[in-house]
C-alpha positions as CSV (number, residue, x, y, z in Angstrom):
1,X,152.1,20.2,-16.9
2,X,153.7,21.8,-19.6
3,X,152.3,25.5,-21.3
4,X,151.7,22.9,-24.2
5,X,149.2,21.2,-22.2
6,X,147.5,24.5,-21.8
7,X,143.7,24.5,-24.1
8,X,143.4,27.5,-25.9
9,X,139.6,29.1,-26.0
10,X,138.5,28.5,-29.9
11,X,136.8,31.4,-28.9
12,X,138.6,34.0,-27.7
13,X,137.1,37.2,-28.7
14,X,140.8,39.1,-29.4
15,X,142.8,38.1,-32.4
16,X,146.1,39.4,-33.4
17,X,148.4,39.5,-36.6
18,X,151.4,38.1,-37.4
19,X,153.2,41.6,-37.2
20,X,151.6,42.6,-34.1
21,X,152.3,38.9,-32.8
22,X,156.1,39.6,-33.7
23,X,156.2,43.2,-31.9
24,X,154.7,41.4,-28.4
25,X,157.3,38.8,-28.5
26,X,159.9,41.9,-28.9
27,X,158.5,43.7,-25.9
28,X,157.8,40.9,-23.8
29,X,161.6,40.3,-24.1
30,X,162.6,44.0,-23.6
31,X,160.6,44.9,-21.2
32,X,159.0,41.7,-19.5
33,X,155.3,41.5,-18.6
34,X,153.9,44.8,-18.6
35,X,150.3,43.5,-16.8
36,X,149.6,43.9,-13.5
37,X,151.7,46.7,-11.3
38,X,155.0,47.3,-12.6
39,X,156.5,50.1,-10.9
40,X,160.0,51.8,-12.0
41,X,162.1,52.7,-9.1
42,X,165.1,54.7,-10.8
43,X,165.7,57.7,-8.5
44,X,165.8,59.9,-11.4
45,X,162.4,59.0,-12.8
46,X,160.9,56.7,-10.4
47,X,156.9,56.4,-11.5
48,X,154.1,53.9,-12.0
49,X,154.7,52.1,-15.4
50,X,151.5,50.0,-15.5
51,X,148.8,49.4,-13.0
52,X,147.5,52.8,-12.8
53,X,143.6,51.9,-12.4
54,X,144.5,49.1,-10.8
55,X,146.7,50.5,-8.1
56,X,143.8,52.9,-7.2
57,X,141.7,49.7,-6.3
58,X,144.4,48.2,-4.4
59,X,145.0,51.3,-2.1
60,X,141.1,51.9,-1.6
61,X,141.1,48.4,-0.6
62,X,144.0,48.6,1.8
63,X,146.7,46.0,0.0
64,X,150.2,46.2,0.5
65,X,153.4,44.9,-2.0
66,X,154.9,41.9,-0.8
67,X,158.2,41.0,-2.4
68,X,159.1,37.5,-3.2
69,X,162.3,38.0,-5.5
70,X,165.1,40.9,-6.0
71,X,167.6,40.9,-8.7
72,X,171.2,42.4,-8.6
73,X,171.8,43.1,-11.0
74,X,168.9,43.4,-12.9
75,X,167.3,41.0,-14.9
76,X,167.9,41.4,-18.4
77,X,163.9,43.6,-18.9
78,X,165.1,45.4,-16.1
79,X,163.4,43.8,-13.1
80,X,164.9,44.3,-9.8
81,X,162.3,43.0,-7.4
82,X,159.0,41.0,-8.2
83,X,156.0,39.6,-5.7
84,X,152.8,40.7,-5.2
85,X,149.8,43.1,-4.0
86,X,147.9,41.4,-1.1
87,X,144.5,42.8,-0.2
88,X,143.0,41.9,3.4
89,X,141.3,39.0,2.0
90,X,143.8,37.1,0.8
91,X,143.6,38.1,-3.2
92,X,146.8,38.3,-4.5
93,X,148.0,40.8,-7.8
94,X,151.1,40.6,-9.7
95,X,153.6,43.2,-8.6
96,X,156.6,43.8,-10.2
97,X,159.7,46.5,-9.8
98,X,162.0,47.6,-12.6
99,X,165.2,50.2,-12.7
100,X,164.8,52.1,-16.9
101,X,166.2,55.0,-17.8
102,X,163.4,57.5,-18.7
103,X,163.5,56.9,-22.7
104,X,162.5,53.4,-22.0
105,X,160.5,54.0,-18.4
106,X,158.4,56.6,-21.5
107,X,158.3,53.8,-23.9
108,X,156.9,50.9,-21.9
109,X,154.4,53.3,-20.1
110,X,152.7,53.4,-23.9
111,X,153.2,50.0,-24.8
112,X,151.6,48.9,-21.5
113,X,148.3,50.6,-22.5
114,X,148.9,49.8,-25.9
115,X,146.8,47.3,-27.9
116,X,148.3,44.3,-29.7
117,X,145.4,42.1,-30.3
118,X,142.3,43.5,-32.0
119,X,138.1,42.4,-31.1
120,X,136.6,40.0,-33.0
121,X,133.0,41.1,-33.7
122,X,132.0,38.2,-34.8
123,X,132.8,35.7,-32.2
124,X,131.6,38.4,-29.7
125,X,128.2,38.1,-31.7
126,X,127.9,34.5,-32.4
127,X,129.5,32.9,-29.4
128,X,129.0,35.5,-26.4
129,X,125.3,35.5,-24.8
130,X,125.7,39.4,-23.8
131,X,124.0,42.3,-24.9
132,X,125.8,45.5,-26.3
133,X,125.8,47.4,-22.4
134,X,127.2,44.6,-21.0
135,X,130.1,44.1,-23.7
136,X,130.7,48.1,-22.8
137,X,130.9,47.8,-19.6
138,X,133.4,44.4,-19.6
139,X,135.4,47.4,-21.4
140,X,134.9,46.1,-25.0
141,X,135.0,49.6,-27.6
142,X,131.4,50.4,-28.9
143,X,132.4,50.6,-32.3
144,X,133.2,46.7,-32.0
145,X,129.7,45.9,-31.6
146,X,128.4,48.5,-34.4
147,X,128.5,51.4,-31.9
148,X,130.2,55.1,-32.4
149,X,133.4,55.8,-30.5
150,X,131.9,58.5,-28.1
151,X,135.5,59.5,-27.6
152,X,135.9,60.6,-30.8
153,X,133.3,63.2,-31.1
154,X,134.3,66.5,-31.5
155,X,132.7,67.7,-28.3
156,X,134.4,65.3,-26.4
157,X,137.8,66.7,-28.1
158,X,140.0,69.2,-25.7
159,X,141.0,73.1,-27.0
160,X,144.3,71.8,-27.5
161,X,143.9,68.7,-29.4
162,X,145.8,68.8,-32.8
163,X,147.5,66.8,-34.9
164,X,151.2,66.5,-35.4
165,X,152.1,69.1,-37.9
166,X,154.1,67.9,-41.1
167,X,153.8,64.2,-42.2
168,X,156.0,61.6,-41.3
169,X,157.7,59.9,-44.2
170,X,157.0,57.8,-45.6
171,X,153.6,58.2,-43.8
172,X,151.1,61.0,-43.9
173,X,148.1,61.4,-41.5
174,X,144.7,62.1,-43.1
175,X,141.4,63.8,-42.0
176,X,138.1,64.4,-42.5
177,X,134.5,65.5,-41.3
178,X,132.1,63.1,-40.9
179,X,128.3,62.6,-40.3
180,X,127.5,60.9,-37.0
181,X,126.1,58.0,-39.5
182,X,128.9,58.2,-41.5
183,X,131.1,57.4,-38.6
184,X,129.3,54.4,-37.3
185,X,129.7,53.1,-40.9
186,X,132.7,53.2,-41.6
187,X,134.0,52.1,-38.3
188,X,131.4,48.8,-38.5
189,X,133.1,48.0,-42.0
190,X,136.9,48.9,-40.8
191,X,136.2,46.4,-37.7
192,X,135.0,43.7,-40.3
193,X,137.7,43.9,-42.2
194,X,139.9,43.4,-39.9
195,X,138.2,40.0,-38.9
196,X,139.2,38.8,-42.6
197,X,142.2,36.7,-43.9
198,X,143.0,39.2,-46.6
199,X,143.7,41.5,-43.2
200,X,146.1,38.9,-41.7
201,X,147.9,38.9,-44.9
202,X,147.8,42.3,-46.6
203,X,150.6,44.7,-47.2
204,X,151.4,47.1,-45.2
205,X,153.9,49.3,-46.4
206,X,155.5,49.0,-43.0
207,X,152.2,51.0,-41.6
208,X,151.4,49.5,-37.8
209,X,148.3,51.3,-37.8
210,X,145.5,48.2,-38.4
211,X,142.6,51.2,-39.2
212,X,144.6,52.8,-41.7
213,X,145.7,49.4,-43.2
214,X,141.9,47.9,-43.2
215,X,140.8,51.2,-44.4
216,X,143.4,50.8,-47.6
217,X,142.3,47.5,-48.2
218,X,138.4,48.8,-48.3
219,X,139.4,51.0,-51.2
220,X,141.9,48.5,-52.7
221,X,138.7,46.3,-53.0
222,X,136.0,49.0,-54.3
223,X,138.9,49.7,-56.9
224,X,139.2,46.0,-58.0
225,X,135.1,46.0,-58.2
226,X,134.8,48.8,-60.7
227,X,137.8,47.5,-63.0
228,X,135.6,44.2,-63.2
229,X,132.7,45.8,-64.5
């Protein structure tokens, strides 16, 4: 069997743009696979990189790490050891140790918690027979299926919440005050735009913020409608 023999799921509810796919490929080469539990063993900045919530579960279930391979010097992506975490019931989960300087470890921590794919709300609605409450329990953000992202509500932002001072050329940040219903509609339309062919091939001017790019396309299409009359 080869990787080409693996049949892809045509109903996969997660999609990825070409730009984000290229970034994923780049990060896999530089940092390796950041899924599972990844632990930086550099004494100067020893820390867990990815798998914080998984590790909590594994500790609760009395799991233990088992090393299968060690690498000296480290591999190109910084890997020094690879193995698995084994639970008392015999289940095993990926475990990897790396040796990275602080800057690389910090970057990897953020990347490990980032999102490269995006939810296909249409596929979720037409192929998967789950209620919104079940999707939310599975980890699907509520805005994907028409809800409001509660983490963005003013009452859920800490007193110290602020945006960075100044714009970072050639990019700018914009903030607005909106009613709950306005937020719901805008989030829904942004999610819809992300599923279109126009979004996949749109000019982004170097912007990697998918929400910003989707909003720009919506405004661009509205401008086109105005000039067509």
